[in-house]
C-alpha positions in Angstrom: 146.6 114.4 82.4 146.1 111.9 79.9 148.4 111.0 76.7 147.1 110.8 73.1 146.9 107.1 73.1 144.7 107.1 76.2 142.4 110.0 75.0 142.0 108.1 71.7 140.8 105.0 73.6 138.5 107.0 75.5 137.2 108.7 72.3 136.4 105.3 70.7 134.9 104.1 73.8 132.5 107.1 74.1 131.6 106.7 70.3 130.6 103.1 71.2 128.5 104.2 74.0 126.9 106.5 72.4 125.9 104.2 69.4 125.2 100.9 71.5 123.8 102.8 74.9 122.5 106.0 74.2 121.2 106.2 71.1 118.7 103.2 71.7 117.6 105.1 75.1 117.2 108.4 73.0 115.1 106.7 70.3 112.6 104.9 73.2 112.4 107.9 75.6 114.3 110.9 74.7 115.3 113.5 77.2 113.3 116.0 79.3 114.4 119.0 77.3 115.9 119.5 74.2 118.5 121.9 75.8 120.1 122.0 79.1 121.6 125.0 80.6 122.5 126.8 83.8 120.8 129.9 85.1 123.0 132.1 83.1 122.0 130.0 80.0 125.5 128.4 79.6 124.6 125.1 77.7 125.8 122.0 79.5 127.0 118.6 78.2 125.2 115.4 78.8 128.7 113.9 80.1 131.9 115.1 80.5 135.0 113.0 79.8 138.8 113.4 80.3 138.7 114.6 76.4 136.9 118.0 77.9 139.8 118.3 80.3 142.4 117.3 77.7 144.6 120.5 77.9 144.5 120.6 81.7 147.9 120.9 83.2 147.6 119.8 86.8 150.4 121.9 88.6 149.8 125.3 86.3 145.9 125.0 86.3 145.2 123.1 89.5 148.0 122.7 92.0 147.3 122.1 95.6 145.1 124.1 98.3 147.3 126.9 99.7 149.5 127.0 96.6 149.3 129.1 93.5 146.9 129.4 91.4 144.7 128.6 94.3 142.2 127.0 92.1 141.8 124.5 95.0 141.5 126.9 97.9 143.5 129.6 99.6 144.4 127.4 102.5 145.9 124.0 102.8 143.4 122.3 105.1 140.5 124.8 104.2 137.2 123.7 106.4 139.2 120.7 108.3 141.2 123.5 110.0 138.1 125.8 110.8 135.0 126.2 109.0 134.0 129.4 107.1 132.7 132.4 109.2 128.9 132.4 109.6 128.1 135.9 109.1 124.1 136.8 108.9 123.3 140.0 107.7 121.4 141.9 110.4 119.9 145.2 111.0 116.6 147.1 111.6 115.0 150.0 113.2 117.2 151.8 115.9 120.6 150.7 117.3 119.1 149.0 120.1 116.9 146.8 118.1 119.8 145.8 116.0 121.9 145.1 119.1 119.4 143.0 120.4 119.5 140.9 117.2 123.3 140.7 117.2 123.1 139.6 120.7 120.6 136.7 119.6 122.7 135.6 116.6 125.8 135.3 118.7 124.0 133.3 121.2 122.7 130.9 118.4 126.4 130.6 117.3 126.8 132.9 114.6 130.6 133.6 114.4 130.7 136.9 112.6 128.3 139.9 112.6 127.2 141.6 109.3 125.4 145.0 109.5 122.7 146.2 107.3 121.8 150.0 107.2 118.8 152.0 106.1 118.3 154.0 103.1 119.1 157.3 104.8 122.4 156.0 106.2 123.4 154.2 103.0 122.9 157.6 101.3 124.9 159.7 103.6 121.8 161.5 104.9 120.4 162.1 108.4 117.4 160.7 109.7 116.0 164.3 110.1 116.5 164.9 106.4 113.1 165.5 104.5 114.6 162.9 102.1 114.7 160.3 104.9 111.0 160.5 105.4 109.4 156.9 105.5 112.7 155.5 105.2 114.4 155.5 108.8 115.1 152.1 110.0 112.8 150.3 107.5 115.6 148.4 105.4 118.5 148.4 108.1 119.5 150.2 111.1 119.7 154.0 111.4 123.0 155.5 112.1 123.4 159.3 112.4 126.3 159.8 114.7 129.0 158.0 116.8 126.3 157.8 119.5 124.2 155.2 117.3 127.5 153.1 116.8 127.9 153.4 120.8 124.6 151.7 121.3 124.7 149.3 118.1 127.6 147.6 119.7 126.8 147.7 123.2 127.9 144.6 125.2 130.0 143.4 122.1 133.8 143.1 122.4 135.1 144.8 119.1 138.4 143.1 120.1 137.1 139.6 119.4 134.1 139.7 117.3 134.5 140.0 113.5 132.3 142.9 112.1 130.9 143.3 108.3 129.4 146.6 107.1 127.6 146.5 104.0 127.6 150.4 103.0 129.1 152.1 100.1 128.8 155.8 99.8 129.1 156.8 103.3 131.2 154.0 104.1 134.1 156.0 105.1 132.1 157.4 107.8 130.8 154.4 109.3 134.4 153.0 109.4 135.5 156.1 111.0 132.7 155.6 113.8 133.8 152.2 114.4 137.7 153.2 114.6 136.7 156.1 117.1 134.5 153.7 119.0 137.5 151.4 119.3 139.5 154.2 120.2 137.1 155.3 123.1 137.1 151.7 124.4 140.8 151.4 124.6 141.0 148.9 122.0 144.2 148.9 119.8 143.2 149.7 116.2 145.5 146.9 115.0 143.1 144.6 116.9 139.8 145.7 114.8 138.6 142.8 112.5 136.0 143.0 109.9 135.1 144.3 106.5 133.8 147.3 105.2 131.9 146.8 101.6 132.9 150.4 100.4 132.8 149.4 96.7 131.7 152.3 94.7 132.5 151.1 91.4 129.9 148.5 91.6 127.6 151.2 92.9 127.7 152.9 89.3 127.6 149.4 87.6 124.7 148.1 89.4 123.3 149.0 92.8 122.9 152.9 92.2 123.5 154.2 95.5 126.1 157.3 95.4 126.6 160.8 96.5 129.6 162.2 94.5 130.8 161.3 90.9 132.6 158.0 90.1 136.2 159.5 90.0 136.4 161.3 93.5 134.5 158.3 94.7 137.4 156.1 93.7 139.4 158.5 95.3 137.7 158.4 98.7 137.8 154.5 98.6 141.4 154.8 98.1 141.8 157.1 101.3 140.2 154.2 103.3 142.7 151.6 102.0 145.5 153.7 102.5 144.3 154.2 106.1 143.5 150.8 106.9 147.0 149.7 105.8 148.5 151.8 108.2 146.0 151.9 111.1 143.9 148.4 111.0 145.9 145.9 109.2 143.3 143.1 110.3 140.6 145.2 109.0 139.5 144.8 105.2 138.6 148.2 103.8 136.8 147.0 101.1 134.8 144.0 99.7 134.8 144.3 95.9 131.3 143.2 95.2 129.9 141.0 92.5 126.6 140.2 94.5 124.9 143.4 93.2 125.9 142.8 89.8 124.4 139.4 89.9 121.5 140.6 91.6 120.8 143.4 88.8 120.6 140.4 86.3 124.1 139.6 85.2 125.1 136.1 84.1 127.8 134.5 86.4 130.4 135.1 83.9 129.6 139.0 83.8 129.5 138.8 87.7 132.9 137.5 87.9 134.5 139.7 85.1 132.9 142.8 86.4 133.9 142.1 89.7 137.4 141.2 89.1 137.9 144.6 86.7 136.6 146.6 89.7 139.2 145.0 91.9 141.9 145.6 89.6 140.7 149.1 89.1 141.1 149.6 92.9 144.5 147.8 92.6 145.6 150.6 90.1 144.4 153.6 92.2 146.3 152.3 95.1 149.4 151.9 92.9 149.1 155.4 91.5 148.7 156.6 95.0 152.2 155.1 95.4 151.3 152.1 97.9 153.2 149.1 97.6 151.1 146.1 96.1 152.3 143.7 98.8 151.3 146.1 101.6 147.7 146.7 100.4 146.5 143.9 98.6 146.5 141.3 101.3 143.8 143.6 102.7 141.4 143.4 99.7 138.4 141.1 99.8 135.6 140.3 97.4 131.9 139.3 97.7 130.1 137.0 95.5 126.8 136.0 94.7 125.8 132.3 94.9 122.8 131.1 92.5 120.9 128.0 91.8 123.2 126.1 89.1 125.5 124.4 91.5 128.4 123.3 89.4 128.3 126.7 87.5 128.7 128.6 90.7 131.6 126.0 91.9 133.5 126.8 88.6 133.1 130.6 89.0 134.5 130.4 92.5 137.6 128.4 91.3 138.1 130.4 88.4 138.1 133.6 90.4 141.0 132.6 92.5 143.0 131.3 89.4 142.5 134.5 87.3 143.3 136.9 90.3 146.4 134.8 91.2 147.9 135.0 87.8 146.6 138.9 86.9 148.1 140.2 90.4 151.5 138.8 89.6 151.8 139.3 85.7 150.0 142.8 85.7 150.6 144.3 89.1 153.9 142.6 90.1 152.6 141.1 93.4 155.2 138.7 94.9 153.8 137.6 98.4 151.3 135.0 98.6 149.2 136.8 100.4 148.7 139.5 97.5 147.8 136.6 95.2 145.2 135.1 97.4 141.6 135.9 96.6 139.8 135.6 99.7 135.8 136.2 99.5 132.7 136.1 101.1 129.5 134.6 99.8 125.6 135.5 100.1 122.8 133.3 98.7 121.2 134.7 95.7 118.4 137.3 97.2 117.1 137.7 93.3 116.1 133.7 93.5 113.9 134.0 96.6 110.2 133.9 95.7 107.2 135.4 97.8 105.2 132.5 96.3 105.6 129.5 98.5 108.3 131.0 100.4 109.4 127.8 102.3 110.7 126.6 99.0 113.4 129.3 99.6 114.9 127.0 102.4 115.9 124.5 99.8 117.1 127.4 97.4 119.5 128.6 99.9 120.7 125.2 101.1 121.9 124.5 97.6 123.4 127.8 97.0 125.2 127.7 100.5 126.5 124.4 99.6 127.9 125.7 96.3 129.5 128.3 98.3 131.2 125.8 100.6 132.1 123.5 97.7 133.7 126.4 96.0 135.8 127.5 99.1 134.4 130.6 100.4 136.0 132.2 103.8 132.4 133.6 104.7 128.8 132.8 104.1 125.3 134.5 104.5 122.3 132.5 104.1 119.1 134.6 103.1 116.0 133.9 105.1 113.2 132.1 103.5 110.9 135.2 103.9 113.1 137.8 102.7 111.3 138.1 99.4 108.1 139.6 101.6 109.9 141.5 104.4 112.9 141.7 106.9 113.8 138.4 108.2 111.9 137.1 111.3 114.1 135.5 114.2 112.8 132.0 113.3 113.7 132.6 109.5 117.2 133.8 110.5 117.5 130.8 112.9 116.8 128.5 109.9 119.1 130.2 107.7 121.9 130.3 110.4 121.1 126.2 111.2 121.3 125.7 107.3 125.0 126.5 107.4 125.4 124.6 110.4 124.0 121.5 109.2 126.2 121.7 106.1 129.3 122.2 108.4 128.6 119.7 110.8 126.5 117.0 109.4 126.8 117.1 105.5 130.5 115.9 105.0 131.0 118.8 102.4 133.8 120.5 104.8 135.8 117.5 105.4 137.2 117.3 102.0 139.2 120.0 100.5 137.8 121.2 97.1 135.7 118.1 96.8 134.7 118.5 93.2 138.1 119.1 92.0 139.0 116.8 89.3 135.4 116.5 88.1 135.6 116.5 84.4 132.6 118.5 84.4 133.8 121.0 87.0 137.2 121.4 85.5 135.7 121.7 82.1 133.2 124.6 83.5 136.1 126.3 85.4 138.2 126.5 82.1 135.2 128.0 80.3 134.3 130.3 82.9 138.0 131.6 83.2 138.4 132.1 79.6 135.2 133.9 78.9 135.6 136.1 81.9 139.1 136.9 80.6 137.7 138.0 77.5 135.6 140.7 79.3 138.4 141.9 81.4 140.7 142.3 78.3 137.9 144.2 76.5 137.5 146.7 79.5 141.2 147.0 79.9 141.5 147.8 76.1 138.7 150.6 76.5 141.0 152.3 79.0 143.8 152.1 76.7 145.6 149.5 78.9 144.1 150.4 82.1 141.6 148.6 83.8 140.7 151.6 86.1 140.3 153.9 83.1 138.3 151.1 81.1 135.9 150.8 84.3 135.3 154.5 84.5 134.9 154.8 80.7 132.5 151.7 80.8 130.5 153.4 83.6 130.3 156.6 81.6 129.5 155.1 78.4 126.7 152.7 79.9 128.8 149.6 79.1 128.1 147.5 82.2 124.3 148.8 82.0 123.7 147.4 78.5 125.5 144.2 79.1 123.6 143.2 82.6 120.3 144.7 81.2 120.4 142.3 78.0 121.2 139.2 80.2 118.6 140.3 82.9 115.9 140.5 79.9 117.0 137.3 78.5 116.5 135.4 81.6 112.9 136.9 82.5 112.0 136.1 79.0 112.9 132.2 79.5 111.1 132.4 82.8 108.0 134.1 81.0 108.1 131.5 78.3 108.7 128.5 81.0 112.2 127.7 79.3 113.5 128.2 82.9 111.2 126.5 85.8 111.0 128.7 88.8 109.2 126.3 91.4 106.1 127.9 92.7 105.9 130.7 90.1 105.7 129.0 86.6 105.2 125.4 87.7 104.0 123.6 90.9 101.7 126.3 91.6 98.9 126.3 94.5 96.1 128.7 95.4 96.6 128.7 99.1 98.0 131.8 101.3 101.6 130.4 102.2 102.8 133.7 103.6 104.4 133.2 107.0 104.2 135.9 109.9 106.3 138.9 108.9 108.7 141.1 110.8 107.1 144.4 111.1 109.4 147.6 112.1 108.1 149.6 115.0 106.2 152.6 113.6 107.9 154.8 116.4 111.3 154.0 115.0 111.6 157.4 113.4 110.6 159.2 116.6 113.1 157.5 118.6 115.8 157.8 116.2 115.0 161.9 115.9 115.0 162.1 119.5 118.3 160.8 119.9 119.8 162.7 117.1 118.3 165.9 118.5 119.8 165.0 121.8 123.3 164.6 120.4 123.1 168.1 118.7 122.1 169.6 121.9 124.9 168.3 124.0 127.6 168.4 121.7 130.4 171.0 121.5 129.4 173.0 118.3 132.7 174.8 118.0 134.4 171.6 118.0 132.3 170.1 115.3 132.6 173.3 113.2 136.4 172.9 113.5 136.6 169.2 112.7 134.5 170.0 109.9 136.7 172.9 108.7 139.6 170.4 109.1 138.2 167.9 107.0 137.1 170.3 104.0 140.7 171.7 104.1 141.7 168.2 103.5 139.4 167.5 100.7 140.3 170.8 99.0 144.0 169.9 99.3 143.5 166.4 98.0 145.0 164.8 101.2 143.5 161.6 102.7 140.4 162.4 104.6 140.2 159.8 106.7 141.9 161.2 109.7 139.6 164.1 109.6 136.7 162.0 109.4 137.6 160.0 112.6 138.0 163.6 114.2 134.6 164.8 113.0 132.8 161.9 114.1 134.6 161.7 117.5 133.2 165.3 118.0 129.6 163.9 117.1 129.2 165.4 113.8 126.5 163.8 111.8 126.6 161.4 108.9 124.7 164.0 106.7 127.1 167.1 107.9 130.3 164.9 106.6 129.2 163.7 103.4 128.0 167.4 102.6 131.9 168.3 102.7 132.2 166.3 99.8 129.3 166.9 98.1 130.3 170.6 98.3 133.7 169.9 96.9 132.6 167.5 93.9 129.1 168.0 93.6 126.0 166.2 94.4 125.9 163.5 91.8 122.4 162.5 92.7 121.2 166.0 92.0 123.0 166.2 88.8 121.5 163.1 87.5 117.9 164.0 88.5 117.7 161.4 91.4 116.9 164.0 94.1 
């Protein structure tokens, strides 16, 4: 972007500035710290100039919004066309309680639903299982059968709402329930919109919720993608998730690299299944964390799009624009929320949400200020949603496409992030002898990802403990007074009410139909066929979550028992 003569002049001018202006100031006053770094401990320079982006090729590295390499955004008009989807996470207690919260959020202006499930549902067991004791409805909504899904979406038009489901080991069952519910209501499957998290690779890397081993888990995810391509083309069957990798303590670069590696592993699994990349790739989506270091996060999002577009074309022969556009959801950093002085979290969330917007996210969840203490209260949820609305309507951040594009600092950080993430991705590919999928599976087996993340998490906590990293209200600017807000408490009768409904469903259903549906599912799994059609049939017969997942455990082994979790 600059010729050698211009760069030489800039270099000389910078040297003059340092000698005549900067150095005297440093001699008199110094700086606040000896070293300045991001949350991920990436050192940042005092000043960035054209010299830091001297190798930048505008058309190759930046281009224009809506065109390759999509560094500047996946749509030409971005938020000038329409704002991102405001998708607040909600779910607690029984389906009735969460349905009430859904309606509240829609009335307050939310444009997409995002469903949180309780631990039994996440782990594919029923509310009446002994392992569920004490967990029913506590950290999300309890869903055992199609009956719960019917109540959960009572009064909500599935043809117009976009719904996200944050669930992984039992994601195919929840997906099947949503499809079955649409069938019952006469809504064409091709009209369903939403996203299923369904990212099992990151579970083995970071979040640690699983039922069957990694390889068959990957096969089951591929089943859902194959089914979605044919049956629900507007529904995203997977959200490849870096969020939990970051929450486990990774750096921004590790989050990006490991997430994209997981995504490429799914691409390879689908290609091995015989699917056409330009048929399934447009239905892949991604999910990233947004932390406190605003410029680092913006650089991460921009680098993500650039890497993805290039790799999808060069490694996997993607041809259509839709196959090369990385679209992603963003959630603000739960790990950054503090129980001390929780109202400070409003400021943190605002910065993190702004980074997501400046980085070009397609949808956004803003955490509530009280989530370090409990499930969010209605007041806290409203503030979180209003934060997004203020950014969209009052800040002007949504009025310019890629407003930080061209910043010497942001472009330099984008290039550095891209290079460091690609080094990780290439290393993972080498571990798999040329296959990213095999490299990810081998890395899980050998503990590679765990070691990388644990080391980063330890280093960060060490910096906090030694006050090298300031956390306002925790290791600086502390106060003695009790600042805890009123907290949401889950009704203690939740479990009893959920068990009553489950028992009622079991009493009323046709046991022979359930048995036959489960037998058909078992046959499909044993034959290595796509299991999704049989799962849909089973949930329509009101088979329970636990009954369906037991079929997979019987075939592949209960991974949680094998490693001593249960």
